[in-house]
PyMOL Python script that loads the backbone (N, CA, C, O; Angstrom):
from pymol import cmd

cmd.read_pdbstr("""\
ATOM      1  N   UNK A   1       8.182 123.468  -0.352  1.00  0.00           N
ATOM      2  CA  UNK A   1       9.199 123.457   0.674  1.00  0.00           C
ATOM      3  C   UNK A   1       9.531 122.009   1.000  1.00  0.00           C
ATOM      4  O   UNK A   1       8.653 121.147   1.048  1.00  0.00           O
ATOM      5  N   UNK A   2      10.796 121.765   1.219  1.00  0.00           N
ATOM      6  CA  UNK A   2      11.252 120.419   1.560  1.00  0.00           C
ATOM      7  C   UNK A   2      12.087 120.462   2.832  1.00  0.00           C
ATOM      8  O   UNK A   2      13.000 121.277   2.965  1.00  0.00           O
ATOM      9  N   UNK A   3      11.764 119.577   3.758  1.00  0.00           N
ATOM     10  CA  UNK A   3      12.578 119.378   4.950  1.00  0.00           C
ATOM     11  C   UNK A   3      13.405 118.129   4.706  1.00  0.00           C
ATOM     12  O   UNK A   3      12.858 117.049   4.485  1.00  0.00           O
ATOM     13  N   UNK A   4      14.722 118.274   4.747  1.00  0.00           N
ATOM     14  CA  UNK A   4      15.634 117.187   4.400  1.00  0.00           C
ATOM     15  C   UNK A   4      15.823 116.166   5.516  1.00  0.00           C
ATOM     16  O   UNK A   4      16.394 115.100   5.284  1.00  0.00           O
ATOM     17  N   UNK A   5      15.359 116.471   6.709  1.00  0.00           N
ATOM     18  CA  UNK A   5      15.513 115.538   7.821  1.00  0.00           C
ATOM     19  C   UNK A   5      15.200 116.202   9.139  1.00  0.00           C
ATOM     20  O   UNK A   5      14.664 117.309   9.191  1.00  0.00           O
ATOM     21  N   UNK A   6      15.548 115.500  10.209  1.00  0.00           N
ATOM     22  CA  UNK A   6      15.226 115.953  11.556  1.00  0.00           C
ATOM     23  C   UNK A   6      15.850 117.310  11.886  1.00  0.00           C
ATOM     24  O   UNK A   6      15.176 118.182  12.435  1.00  0.00           O
ATOM     25  N   UNK A   7      17.127 117.493  11.558  1.00  0.00           N
ATOM     26  CA  UNK A   7      17.795 118.764  11.869  1.00  0.00           C
ATOM     27  C   UNK A   7      17.134 119.927  11.147  1.00  0.00           C
ATOM     28  O   UNK A   7      16.940 120.998  11.724  1.00  0.00           O
ATOM     29  N   UNK A   8      16.795 119.717   9.908  1.00  0.00           N
ATOM     30  CA  UNK A   8      16.167 120.752   9.093  1.00  0.00           C
ATOM     31  C   UNK A   8      14.804 121.145   9.675  1.00  0.00           C
ATOM     32  O   UNK A   8      14.508 122.331   9.820  1.00  0.00           O
ATOM     33  N   UNK A   9      13.978 120.149  10.007  1.00  0.00           N
ATOM     34  CA  UNK A   9      12.647 120.426  10.539  1.00  0.00           C
ATOM     35  C   UNK A   9      12.731 121.031  11.937  1.00  0.00           C
ATOM     36  O   UNK A   9      11.975 121.948  12.258  1.00  0.00           O
ATOM     37  N   UNK A  10      13.640 120.529  12.774  1.00  0.00           N
ATOM     38  CA  UNK A  10      13.806 121.079  14.124  1.00  0.00           C
ATOM     39  C   UNK A  10      14.255 122.537  14.053  1.00  0.00           C
ATOM     40  O   UNK A  10      13.798 123.368  14.839  1.00  0.00           O
ATOM     41  N   UNK A  11      15.144 122.846  13.119  1.00  0.00           N
ATOM     42  CA  UNK A  11      15.582 124.231  12.933  1.00  0.00           C
ATOM     43  C   UNK A  11      14.433 125.138  12.546  1.00  0.00           C
ATOM     44  O   UNK A  11      14.371 126.290  12.975  1.00  0.00           O
ATOM     45  N   UNK A  12      13.523 124.618  11.735  1.00  0.00           N
ATOM     46  CA  UNK A  12      12.340 125.380  11.346  1.00  0.00           C
ATOM     47  C   UNK A  12      11.413 125.599  12.549  1.00  0.00           C
ATOM     48  O   UNK A  12      10.874 126.691  12.728  1.00  0.00           O
ATOM     49  N   UNK A  13      11.232 124.566  13.364  1.00  0.00           N
ATOM     50  CA  UNK A  13      10.315 124.650  14.502  1.00  0.00           C
ATOM     51  C   UNK A  13      10.826 125.540  15.630  1.00  0.00           C
ATOM     52  O   UNK A  13      10.041 126.166  16.342  1.00  0.00           O
ATOM     53  N   UNK A  14      12.134 125.592  15.785  1.00  0.00           N
ATOM     54  CA  UNK A  14      12.732 126.299  16.917  1.00  0.00           C
ATOM     55  C   UNK A  14      12.292 127.761  16.942  1.00  0.00           C
ATOM     56  O   UNK A  14      12.431 128.487  15.958  1.00  0.00           O
ATOM     57  N   UNK A  15      11.761 128.168  18.082  1.00  0.00           N
ATOM     58  CA  UNK A  15      11.341 129.554  18.262  1.00  0.00           C
ATOM     59  C   UNK A  15       9.936 129.860  17.762  1.00  0.00           C
ATOM     60  O   UNK A  15       9.453 130.982  17.915  1.00  0.00           O
ATOM     61  N   UNK A  16       9.282 128.878  17.169  1.00  0.00           N
ATOM     62  CA  UNK A  16       7.913 129.078  16.676  1.00  0.00           C
ATOM     63  C   UNK A  16       6.936 128.527  17.718  1.00  0.00           C
ATOM     64  O   UNK A  16       6.406 127.425  17.574  1.00  0.00           O
ATOM     65  N   UNK A  17       6.712 129.316  18.763  1.00  0.00           N
ATOM     66  CA  UNK A  17       5.919 128.859  19.902  1.00  0.00           C
ATOM     67  C   UNK A  17       4.493 128.475  19.518  1.00  0.00           C
ATOM     68  O   UNK A  17       3.948 127.506  20.044  1.00  0.00           O
ATOM     69  N   UNK A  18       3.891 129.228  18.607  1.00  0.00           N
ATOM     70  CA  UNK A  18       2.525 128.916  18.182  1.00  0.00           C
ATOM     71  C   UNK A  18       2.469 127.539  17.520  1.00  0.00           C
ATOM     72  O   UNK A  18       1.554 126.752  17.766  1.00  0.00           O
ATOM     73  N   UNK A  19       3.437 127.272  16.699  1.00  0.00           N
ATOM     74  CA  UNK A  19       3.498 125.983  16.016  1.00  0.00           C
ATOM     75  C   UNK A  19       3.795 124.858  17.003  1.00  0.00           C
ATOM     76  O   UNK A  19       3.257 123.758  16.873  1.00  0.00           O
ATOM     77  N   UNK A  20       4.641 125.128  17.981  1.00  0.00           N
ATOM     78  CA  UNK A  20       4.974 124.112  18.979  1.00  0.00           C
ATOM     79  C   UNK A  20       3.789 123.811  19.897  1.00  0.00           C
ATOM     80  O   UNK A  20       3.733 122.737  20.496  1.00  0.00           O
ATOM     81  N   UNK A  21       2.851 124.738  20.015  1.00  0.00           N
ATOM     82  CA  UNK A  21       1.631 124.460  20.774  1.00  0.00           C
ATOM     83  C   UNK A  21       0.770 123.447  20.021  1.00  0.00           C
ATOM     84  O   UNK A  21       0.107 122.612  20.637  1.00  0.00           O
ATOM     85  N   UNK A  22       0.781 123.521  18.698  1.00  0.00           N
ATOM     86  CA  UNK A  22       0.028 122.588  17.867  1.00  0.00           C
ATOM     87  C   UNK A  22       0.757 121.242  17.782  1.00  0.00           C
ATOM     88  O   UNK A  22       0.127 120.185  17.754  1.00  0.00           O
ATOM     89  N   UNK A  23       2.080 121.297  17.743  1.00  0.00           N
ATOM     90  CA  UNK A  23       2.927 120.096  17.650  1.00  0.00           C
ATOM     91  C   UNK A  23       3.831 120.004  18.878  1.00  0.00           C
ATOM     92  O   UNK A  23       5.030 120.262  18.770  1.00  0.00           O
ATOM     93  N   UNK A  24       3.288 119.645  20.041  1.00  0.00           N
ATOM     94  CA  UNK A  24       4.124 119.623  21.244  1.00  0.00           C
ATOM     95  C   UNK A  24       5.307 118.663  21.143  1.00  0.00           C
ATOM     96  O   UNK A  24       6.313 118.858  21.825  1.00  0.00           O
ATOM     97  N   UNK A  25       5.205 117.627  20.301  1.00  0.00           N
ATOM     98  CA  UNK A  25       6.320 116.689  20.113  1.00  0.00           C
ATOM     99  C   UNK A  25       7.466 117.355  19.365  1.00  0.00           C
ATOM    100  O   UNK A  25       8.582 116.836  19.337  1.00  0.00           O
ATOM    101  N   UNK A  26       7.190 118.497  18.763  1.00  0.00           N
ATOM    102  CA  UNK A  26       8.238 119.258  18.093  1.00  0.00           C
ATOM    103  C   UNK A  26       9.327 119.672  19.066  1.00  0.00           C
ATOM    104  O   UNK A  26      10.505 119.709  18.711  1.00  0.00           O
ATOM    105  N   UNK A  27       8.931 119.983  20.296  1.00  0.00           N
ATOM    106  CA  UNK A  27       9.916 120.340  21.326  1.00  0.00           C
ATOM    107  C   UNK A  27      10.827 119.158  21.631  1.00  0.00           C
ATOM    108  O   UNK A  27      12.027 119.328  21.843  1.00  0.00           O
ATOM    109  N   UNK A  28      10.251 117.965  21.650  1.00  0.00           N
ATOM    110  CA  UNK A  28      11.065 116.759  21.859  1.00  0.00           C
ATOM    111  C   UNK A  28      12.069 116.594  20.725  1.00  0.00           C
ATOM    112  O   UNK A  28      13.234 116.271  20.955  1.00  0.00           O
ATOM    113  N   UNK A  29      11.607 116.819  19.504  1.00  0.00           N
ATOM    114  CA  UNK A  29      12.499 116.700  18.349  1.00  0.00           C
ATOM    115  C   UNK A  29      13.652 117.690  18.456  1.00  0.00           C
ATOM    116  O   UNK A  29      14.802 117.330  18.206  1.00  0.00           O
ATOM    117  N   UNK A  30      13.356 118.922  18.822  1.00  0.00           N
ATOM    118  CA  UNK A  30      14.401 119.940  18.986  1.00  0.00           C
ATOM    119  C   UNK A  30      15.421 119.479  20.025  1.00  0.00           C
ATOM    120  O   UNK A  30      16.627 119.599  19.811  1.00  0.00           O
ATOM    121  N   UNK A  31      14.938 118.955  21.147  1.00  0.00           N
ATOM    122  CA  UNK A  31      15.825 118.472  22.209  1.00  0.00           C
ATOM    123  C   UNK A  31      16.709 117.329  21.711  1.00  0.00           C
ATOM    124  O   UNK A  31      17.910 117.309  21.979  1.00  0.00           O
ATOM    125  N   UNK A  32      16.119 116.385  20.992  1.00  0.00           N
ATOM    126  CA  UNK A  32      16.901 115.265  20.447  1.00  0.00           C
ATOM    127  C   UNK A  32      17.972 115.765  19.478  1.00  0.00           C
ATOM    128  O   UNK A  32      19.122 115.329  19.543  1.00  0.00           O
ATOM    129  N   UNK A  33      17.601 116.673  18.587  1.00  0.00           N
ATOM    130  CA  UNK A  33      18.568 117.203  17.615  1.00  0.00           C
ATOM    131  C   UNK A  33      19.713 117.907  18.335  1.00  0.00           C
ATOM    132  O   UNK A  33      20.878 117.736  17.977  1.00  0.00           O
ATOM    133  N   UNK A  34      19.378 118.698  19.352  1.00  0.00           N
ATOM    134  CA  UNK A  34      20.411 119.433  20.083  1.00  0.00           C
ATOM    135  C   UNK A  34      21.323 118.510  20.881  1.00  0.00           C
ATOM    136  O   UNK A  34      22.444 118.894  21.216  1.00  0.00           O
ATOM    137  N   UNK A  35      20.867 117.303  21.189  1.00  0.00           N
ATOM    138  CA  UNK A  35      21.686 116.381  21.987  1.00  0.00           C
ATOM    139  C   UNK A  35      22.587 115.482  21.134  1.00  0.00           C
ATOM    140  O   UNK A  35      23.407 114.743  21.678  1.00  0.00           O
ATOM    141  N   UNK A  36      22.448 115.535  19.824  1.00  0.00           N
ATOM    142  CA  UNK A  36      23.228 114.640  18.952  1.00  0.00           C
ATOM    143  C   UNK A  36      24.729 114.782  19.184  1.00  0.00           C
ATOM    144  O   UNK A  36      25.433 113.776  19.273  1.00  0.00           O
ATOM    145  N   UNK A  37      25.224 116.002  19.282  1.00  0.00           N
ATOM    146  CA  UNK A  37      26.667 116.216  19.413  1.00  0.00           C
ATOM    147  C   UNK A  37      27.130 116.357  20.858  1.00  0.00           C
ATOM    148  O   UNK A  37      28.263 116.769  21.109  1.00  0.00           O
ATOM    149  N   UNK A  38      26.264 116.018  21.809  1.00  0.00           N
ATOM    150  CA  UNK A  38      26.637 116.082  23.222  1.00  0.00           C
ATOM    151  C   UNK A  38      26.927 114.683  23.733  1.00  0.00           C
ATOM    152  O   UNK A  38      26.360 113.702  23.250  1.00  0.00           O
ATOM    153  N   UNK A  39      27.803 114.600  24.701  1.00  0.00           N
ATOM    154  CA  UNK A  39      28.091 113.310  25.309  1.00  0.00           C
ATOM    155  C   UNK A  39      29.158 112.531  24.558  1.00  0.00           C
ATOM    156  O   UNK A  39      29.871 113.061  23.706  1.00  0.00           O
ATOM    157  N   UNK A  40      29.239 111.273  24.900  1.00  0.00           N
ATOM    158  CA  UNK A  40      30.258 110.371  24.355  1.00  0.00           C
ATOM    159  C   UNK A  40      30.046 110.147  22.858  1.00  0.00           C
ATOM    160  O   UNK A  40      28.930 109.897  22.402  1.00  0.00           O
ATOM    161  N   UNK A  41      31.144 110.244  22.107  1.00  0.00           N
ATOM    162  CA  UNK A  41      31.064 110.031  20.656  1.00  0.00           C
ATOM    163  C   UNK A  41      30.674 108.595  20.319  1.00  0.00           C
ATOM    164  O   UNK A  41      30.144 108.333  19.239  1.00  0.00           O
ATOM    165  N   UNK A  42      30.927 107.678  21.221  1.00  0.00           N
ATOM    166  CA  UNK A  42      30.599 106.271  20.967  1.00  0.00           C
ATOM    167  C   UNK A  42      29.089 106.048  20.885  1.00  0.00           C
ATOM    168  O   UNK A  42      28.647 105.040  20.335  1.00  0.00           O
ATOM    169  N   UNK A  43      28.306 106.959  21.416  1.00  0.00           N
ATOM    170  CA  UNK A  43      26.842 106.831  21.401  1.00  0.00           C
ATOM    171  C   UNK A  43      26.183 107.739  20.359  1.00  0.00           C
ATOM    172  O   UNK A  43      24.957 107.806  20.282  1.00  0.00           O
ATOM    173  N   UNK A  44      26.988 108.431  19.562  1.00  0.00           N
ATOM    174  CA  UNK A  44      26.436 109.395  18.603  1.00  0.00           C
ATOM    175  C   UNK A  44      25.504 108.728  17.587  1.00  0.00           C
ATOM    176  O   UNK A  44      24.444 109.273  17.277  1.00  0.00           O
ATOM    177  N   UNK A  45      25.880 107.567  17.069  1.00  0.00           N
ATOM    178  CA  UNK A  45      25.026 106.876  16.093  1.00  0.00           C
ATOM    179  C   UNK A  45      23.677 106.515  16.709  1.00  0.00           C
ATOM    180  O   UNK A  45      22.644 106.584  16.042  1.00  0.00           O
ATOM    181  N   UNK A  46      23.694 106.134  17.972  1.00  0.00           N
ATOM    182  CA  UNK A  46      22.452 105.808  18.672  1.00  0.00           C
ATOM    183  C   UNK A  46      21.585 107.046  18.833  1.00  0.00           C
ATOM    184  O   UNK A  46      20.371 106.991  18.637  1.00  0.00           O
ATOM    185  N   UNK A  47      22.215 108.175  19.193  1.00  0.00           N
ATOM    186  CA  UNK A  47      21.453 109.425  19.341  1.00  0.00           C
ATOM    187  C   UNK A  47      20.851 109.857  18.002  1.00  0.00           C
ATOM    188  O   UNK A  47      19.716 110.332  17.958  1.00  0.00           O
ATOM    189  N   UNK A  48      21.599 109.696  16.922  1.00  0.00           N
ATOM    190  CA  UNK A  48      21.084 110.031  15.584  1.00  0.00           C
ATOM    191  C   UNK A  48      19.897 109.127  15.240  1.00  0.00           C
ATOM    192  O   UNK A  48      18.887 109.597  14.716  1.00  0.00           O
ATOM    193  N   UNK A  49      20.020 107.844  15.534  1.00  0.00           N
ATOM    194  CA  UNK A  49      18.934 106.899  15.244  1.00  0.00           C
ATOM    195  C   UNK A  49      17.675 107.249  16.034  1.00  0.00           C
ATOM    196  O   UNK A  49      16.571 107.203  15.491  1.00  0.00           O
ATOM    197  N   UNK A  50      17.834 107.599  17.313  1.00  0.00           N
ATOM    198  CA  UNK A  50      16.678 107.991  18.126  1.00  0.00           C
ATOM    199  C   UNK A  50      16.045 109.271  17.587  1.00  0.00           C
ATOM    200  O   UNK A  50      14.821 109.385  17.525  1.00  0.00           O
ATOM    201  N   UNK A  51      16.871 110.220  17.201  1.00  0.00           N
ATOM    202  CA  UNK A  51      16.372 111.480  16.647  1.00  0.00           C
ATOM    203  C   UNK A  51      15.586 111.222  15.366  1.00  0.00           C
ATOM    204  O   UNK A  51      14.495 111.763  15.186  1.00  0.00           O
ATOM    205  N   UNK A  52      16.129 110.409  14.489  1.00  0.00           N
ATOM    206  CA  UNK A  52      15.434 110.082  13.241  1.00  0.00           C
ATOM    207  C   UNK A  52      14.122 109.355  13.503  1.00  0.00           C
ATOM    208  O   UNK A  52      13.143 109.556  12.784  1.00  0.00           O
ATOM    209  N   UNK A  53      14.101 108.516  14.523  1.00  0.00           N
ATOM    210  CA  UNK A  53      12.882 107.797  14.886  1.00  0.00           C
ATOM    211  C   UNK A  53      11.800 108.760  15.382  1.00  0.00           C
ATOM    212  O   UNK A  53      10.634 108.635  15.009  1.00  0.00           O
ATOM    213  N   UNK A  54      12.188 109.711  16.216  1.00  0.00           N
ATOM    214  CA  UNK A  54      11.241 110.715  16.717  1.00  0.00           C
ATOM    215  C   UNK A  54      10.707 111.551  15.558  1.00  0.00           C
ATOM    216  O   UNK A  54       9.507 111.815  15.481  1.00  0.00           O
ATOM    217  N   UNK A  55      11.591 111.966  14.661  1.00  0.00           N
ATOM    218  CA  UNK A  55      11.197 112.757  13.487  1.00  0.00           C
ATOM    219  C   UNK A  55      10.216 111.982  12.612  1.00  0.00           C
ATOM    220  O   UNK A  55       9.167 112.502  12.231  1.00  0.00           O
ATOM    221  N   UNK A  56      10.561 110.746  12.300  1.00  0.00           N
ATOM    222  CA  UNK A  56       9.696 109.934  11.432  1.00  0.00           C
ATOM    223  C   UNK A  56       8.331 109.715  12.082  1.00  0.00           C
ATOM    224  O   UNK A  56       7.301 109.810  11.415  1.00  0.00           O
ATOM    225  N   UNK A  57       8.323 109.426  13.364  1.00  0.00           N
ATOM    226  CA  UNK A  57       7.067 109.224  14.085  1.00  0.00           C
ATOM    227  C   UNK A  57       6.211 110.492  14.064  1.00  0.00           C
ATOM    228  O   UNK A  57       5.002 110.425  13.841  1.00  0.00           O
ATOM    229  N   UNK A  58       6.833 111.631  14.294  1.00  0.00           N
ATOM    230  CA  UNK A  58       6.124 112.910  14.274  1.00  0.00           C
ATOM    231  C   UNK A  58       5.513 113.171  12.902  1.00  0.00           C
ATOM    232  O   UNK A  58       4.355 113.576  12.801  1.00  0.00           O
ATOM    233  N   UNK A  59       6.281 112.941  11.863  1.00  0.00           N
ATOM    234  CA  UNK A  59       5.803 113.206  10.499  1.00  0.00           C
ATOM    235  C   UNK A  59       4.729 112.204  10.082  1.00  0.00           C
ATOM    236  O   UNK A  59       3.655 112.596   9.624  1.00  0.00           O
ATOM    237  N   UNK A  60       5.015 110.921  10.237  1.00  0.00           N
ATOM    238  CA  UNK A  60       4.119 109.879   9.721  1.00  0.00           C
ATOM    239  C   UNK A  60       2.856 109.722  10.571  1.00  0.00           C
ATOM    240  O   UNK A  60       1.762 109.573  10.028  1.00  0.00           O
ATOM    241  N   UNK A  61       2.997 109.755  11.886  1.00  0.00           N
ATOM    242  CA  UNK A  61       1.848 109.476  12.750  1.00  0.00           C
ATOM    243  C   UNK A  61       1.091 110.708  13.223  1.00  0.00           C
ATOM    244  O   UNK A  61      -0.035 110.583  13.705  1.00  0.00           O
ATOM    245  N   UNK A  62       1.668 111.875  13.101  1.00  0.00           N
ATOM    246  CA  UNK A  62       0.972 113.080  13.545  1.00  0.00           C
ATOM    247  C   UNK A  62       0.648 113.993  12.371  1.00  0.00           C
ATOM    248  O   UNK A  62      -0.521 114.281  12.114  1.00  0.00           O
ATOM    249  N   UNK A  63       1.657 114.444  11.668  1.00  0.00           N
ATOM    250  CA  UNK A  63       1.439 115.420  10.597  1.00  0.00           C
ATOM    251  C   UNK A  63       0.686 114.801   9.424  1.00  0.00           C
ATOM    252  O   UNK A  63      -0.288 115.372   8.936  1.00  0.00           O
ATOM    253  N   UNK A  64       1.131 113.653   8.983  1.00  0.00           N
ATOM    254  CA  UNK A  64       0.541 113.021   7.797  1.00  0.00           C
ATOM    255  C   UNK A  64      -0.926 112.630   8.010  1.00  0.00           C
ATOM    256  O   UNK A  64      -1.697 112.589   7.051  1.00  0.00           O
ATOM    257  N   UNK A  65      -1.312 112.345   9.243  1.00  0.00           N
ATOM    258  CA  UNK A  65      -2.668 111.872   9.537  1.00  0.00           C
ATOM    259  C   UNK A  65      -3.626 112.966  10.004  1.00  0.00           C
ATOM    260  O   UNK A  65      -4.811 112.695  10.197  1.00  0.00           O
ATOM    261  N   UNK A  66      -3.145 114.187  10.190  1.00  0.00           N
ATOM    262  CA  UNK A  66      -3.987 115.236  10.758  1.00  0.00           C
ATOM    263  C   UNK A  66      -4.083 116.423   9.802  1.00  0.00           C
ATOM    264  O   UNK A  66      -3.132 117.190   9.656  1.00  0.00           O
ATOM    265  N   UNK A  67      -5.219 116.566   9.166  1.00  0.00           N
ATOM    266  CA  UNK A  67      -5.409 117.640   8.178  1.00  0.00           C
ATOM    267  C   UNK A  67      -5.322 119.032   8.800  1.00  0.00           C
ATOM    268  O   UNK A  67      -4.866 119.972   8.149  1.00  0.00           O
ATOM    269  N   UNK A  68      -5.756 119.172  10.051  1.00  0.00           N
ATOM    270  CA  UNK A  68      -5.660 120.480  10.708  1.00  0.00           C
ATOM    271  C   UNK A  68      -4.203 120.888  10.892  1.00  0.00           C
ATOM    272  O   UNK A  68      -3.844 122.044  10.664  1.00  0.00           O
ATOM    273  N   UNK A  69      -3.370 119.946  11.303  1.00  0.00           N
ATOM    274  CA  UNK A  69      -1.940 120.216  11.466  1.00  0.00           C
ATOM    275  C   UNK A  69      -1.317 120.526  10.110  1.00  0.00           C
ATOM    276  O   UNK A  69      -0.497 121.437   9.999  1.00  0.00           O
ATOM    277  N   UNK A  70      -1.697 119.782   9.086  1.00  0.00           N
ATOM    278  CA  UNK A  70      -1.186 120.030   7.738  1.00  0.00           C
ATOM    279  C   UNK A  70      -1.532 121.445   7.284  1.00  0.00           C
ATOM    280  O   UNK A  70      -0.680 122.168   6.769  1.00  0.00           O
ATOM    281  N   UNK A  71      -2.785 121.830   7.479  1.00  0.00           N
ATOM    282  CA  UNK A  71      -3.232 123.168   7.079  1.00  0.00           C
ATOM    283  C   UNK A  71      -2.443 124.245   7.828  1.00  0.00           C
ATOM    284  O   UNK A  71      -2.017 125.239   7.239  1.00  0.00           O
ATOM    285  N   UNK A  72      -2.256 124.036   9.124  1.00  0.00           N
ATOM    286  CA  UNK A  72      -1.530 125.008   9.937  1.00  0.00           C
ATOM    287  C   UNK A  72      -0.078 125.129   9.471  1.00  0.00           C
ATOM    288  O   UNK A  72       0.451 126.237   9.378  1.00  0.00           O
ATOM    289  N   UNK A  73       0.566 124.002   9.179  1.00  0.00           N
ATOM    290  CA  UNK A  73       1.954 124.022   8.699  1.00  0.00           C
ATOM    291  C   UNK A  73       2.065 124.758   7.369  1.00  0.00           C
ATOM    292  O   UNK A  73       2.980 125.556   7.168  1.00  0.00           O
ATOM    293  N   UNK A  74       1.136 124.486   6.469  1.00  0.00           N
ATOM    294  CA  UNK A  74       1.153 125.164   5.169  1.00  0.00           C
ATOM    295  C   UNK A  74       0.959 126.661   5.340  1.00  0.00           C
ATOM    296  O   UNK A  74       1.588 127.460   4.646  1.00  0.00           O
ATOM    297  N   UNK A  75       0.088 127.037   6.263  1.00  0.00           N
ATOM    298  CA  UNK A  75      -0.152 128.459   6.529  1.00  0.00           C
ATOM    299  C   UNK A  75       1.105 129.114   7.113  1.00  0.00           C
ATOM    300  O   UNK A  75       1.477 130.219   6.718  1.00  0.00           O
ATOM    301  N   UNK A  76       1.748 128.429   8.049  1.00  0.00           N
ATOM    302  CA  UNK A  76       2.961 128.969   8.685  1.00  0.00           C
ATOM    303  C   UNK A  76       4.122 129.110   7.703  1.00  0.00           C
ATOM    304  O   UNK A  76       4.910 130.051   7.795  1.00  0.00           O
ATOM    305  N   UNK A  77       4.221 128.175   6.767  1.00  0.00           N
ATOM    306  CA  UNK A  77       5.326 128.218   5.803  1.00  0.00           C
ATOM    307  C   UNK A  77       4.994 129.058   4.581  1.00  0.00           C
ATOM    308  O   UNK A  77       5.890 129.496   3.859  1.00  0.00           O
ATOM    309  N   UNK A  78       3.701 129.283   4.350  1.00  0.00           N
ATOM    310  CA  UNK A  78       3.281 130.002   3.153  1.00  0.00           C
ATOM    311  C   UNK A  78       3.407 129.159   1.898  1.00  0.00           C
ATOM    312  O   UNK A  78       3.443 129.689   0.788  1.00  0.00           O
ATOM    313  N   UNK A  79       3.474 127.849   2.073  1.00  0.00           N
ATOM    314  CA  UNK A  79       3.660 126.917   0.959  1.00  0.00           C
ATOM    315  C   UNK A  79       2.390 126.109   0.717  1.00  0.00           C
ATOM    316  O   UNK A  79       1.612 125.864   1.639  1.00  0.00           O
ATOM    317  N   UNK A  80       2.189 125.704  -0.521  1.00  0.00           N
ATOM    318  CA  UNK A  80       1.053 124.846  -0.859  1.00  0.00           C
ATOM    319  C   UNK A  80       1.391 123.373  -0.690  1.00  0.00           C
ATOM    320  O   UNK A  80       0.503 122.536  -0.527  1.00  0.00           O
ATOM    321  N   UNK A  81       2.684 123.064  -0.731  1.00  0.00           N
ATOM    322  CA  UNK A  81       3.125 121.680  -0.633  1.00  0.00           C
ATOM    323  C   UNK A  81       4.377 121.611   0.238  1.00  0.00           C
ATOM    324  O   UNK A  81       5.277 122.443   0.120  1.00  0.00           O
ATOM    325  N   UNK A  82       4.420 120.613   1.109  1.00  0.00           N
ATOM    326  CA  UNK A  82       5.579 120.407   1.976  1.00  0.00           C
ATOM    327  C   UNK A  82       5.996 118.944   1.864  1.00  0.00           C
ATOM    328  O   UNK A  82       5.167 118.039   1.954  1.00  0.00           O
ATOM    329  N   UNK A  83       7.293 118.730   1.665  1.00  0.00           N
ATOM    330  CA  UNK A  83       7.842 117.379   1.548  1.00  0.00           C
ATOM    331  C   UNK A  83       8.753 117.133   2.750  1.00  0.00           C
ATOM    332  O   UNK A  83       9.576 117.975   3.108  1.00  0.00           O
ATOM    333  N   UNK A  84       8.587 115.970   3.360  1.00  0.00           N
ATOM    334  CA  UNK A  84       9.422 115.563   4.486  1.00  0.00           C
ATOM    335  C   UNK A  84      10.276 114.389   4.035  1.00  0.00           C
ATOM    336  O   UNK A  84       9.759 113.383   3.547  1.00  0.00           O
ATOM    337  N   UNK A  85      11.586 114.523   4.201  1.00  0.00           N
ATOM    338  CA  UNK A  85      12.513 113.461   3.806  1.00  0.00           C
ATOM    339  C   UNK A  85      13.279 112.951   5.020  1.00  0.00           C
ATOM    340  O   UNK A  85      13.426 113.640   6.030  1.00  0.00           O
ATOM    341  N   UNK A  86      13.756 111.732   4.883  1.00  0.00           N
ATOM    342  CA  UNK A  86      14.646 111.129   5.868  1.00  0.00           C
ATOM    343  C   UNK A  86      15.635 110.281   5.090  1.00  0.00           C
ATOM    344  O   UNK A  86      15.237 109.385   4.345  1.00  0.00           O
ATOM    345  N   UNK A  87      16.907 110.554   5.256  1.00  0.00           N
ATOM    346  CA  UNK A  87      17.961 109.845   4.518  1.00  0.00           C
ATOM    347  C   UNK A  87      17.695 109.857   3.012  1.00  0.00           C
ATOM    348  O   UNK A  87      17.819 108.836   2.337  1.00  0.00           O
ATOM    349  N   UNK A  88      17.331 111.015   2.508  1.00  0.00           N
ATOM    350  CA  UNK A  88      17.087 111.269   1.082  1.00  0.00           C
ATOM    351  C   UNK A  88      15.837 110.581   0.527  1.00  0.00           C
ATOM    352  O   UNK A  88      15.594 110.631  -0.679  1.00  0.00           O
ATOM    353  N   UNK A  89      15.049 109.946   1.383  1.00  0.00           N
ATOM    354  CA  UNK A  89      13.813 109.294   0.948  1.00  0.00           C
ATOM    355  C   UNK A  89      12.618 110.107   1.444  1.00  0.00           C
ATOM    356  O   UNK A  89      12.602 110.562   2.588  1.00  0.00           O
ATOM    357  N   UNK A  90      11.632 110.285   0.590  1.00  0.00           N
ATOM    358  CA  UNK A  90      10.419 111.003   0.980  1.00  0.00           C
ATOM    359  C   UNK A  90       9.612 110.104   1.915  1.00  0.00           C
ATOM    360  O   UNK A  90       9.277 108.970   1.573  1.00  0.00           O
ATOM    361  N   UNK A  91       9.303 110.635   3.112  1.00  0.00           N
ATOM    362  CA  UNK A  91       8.477 109.871   4.049  1.00  0.00           C
ATOM    363  C   UNK A  91       7.054 110.424   4.105  1.00  0.00           C
ATOM    364  O   UNK A  91       6.135 109.743   4.562  1.00  0.00           O
ATOM    365  N   UNK A  92       6.877 111.665   3.637  1.00  0.00           N
ATOM    366  CA  UNK A  92       5.534 112.246   3.580  1.00  0.00           C
ATOM    367  C   UNK A  92       5.543 113.460   2.676  1.00  0.00           C
ATOM    368  O   UNK A  92       6.536 114.179   2.560  1.00  0.00           O
ATOM    369  N   UNK A  93       4.409 113.661   2.046  1.00  0.00           N
ATOM    370  CA  UNK A  93       4.204 114.854   1.232  1.00  0.00           C
ATOM    371  C   UNK A  93       2.796 115.343   1.523  1.00  0.00           C
ATOM    372  O   UNK A  93       1.820 114.608   1.374  1.00  0.00           O
ATOM    373  N   UNK A  94       2.712 116.606   1.943  1.00  0.00           N
ATOM    374  CA  UNK A  94       1.393 117.167   2.252  1.00  0.00           C
ATOM    375  C   UNK A  94       1.131 118.373   1.378  1.00  0.00           C
ATOM    376  O   UNK A  94       0.072 118.992   1.482  1.00  0.00           O
TER     377      UNK A  94
END
""", "prot")
cmd.dss("prot")
cmd.show_as("cartoon", "prot")
cmd.util.cbc("prot")
cmd.orient("prot")
């Protein structure tokens, strides 16, 4: 399974309360993704940058470093391997 970016991963997390209990920052990511198209268009690039930063931080500093979280994600997805991308670049593979 491959997550192409913040929107893709947030869409996967949305409504998965059990998973959000393990990854509480996932709720923040969902909120950031949902706010991208809200407000002034002049700030949209900034909102996208903040969203990507939250996503990258969640993946690199939480998921990539925690084997329990990795195991739980693999169990939830039913996949043996999960790839996280940002701007078409792989930022983590578990």
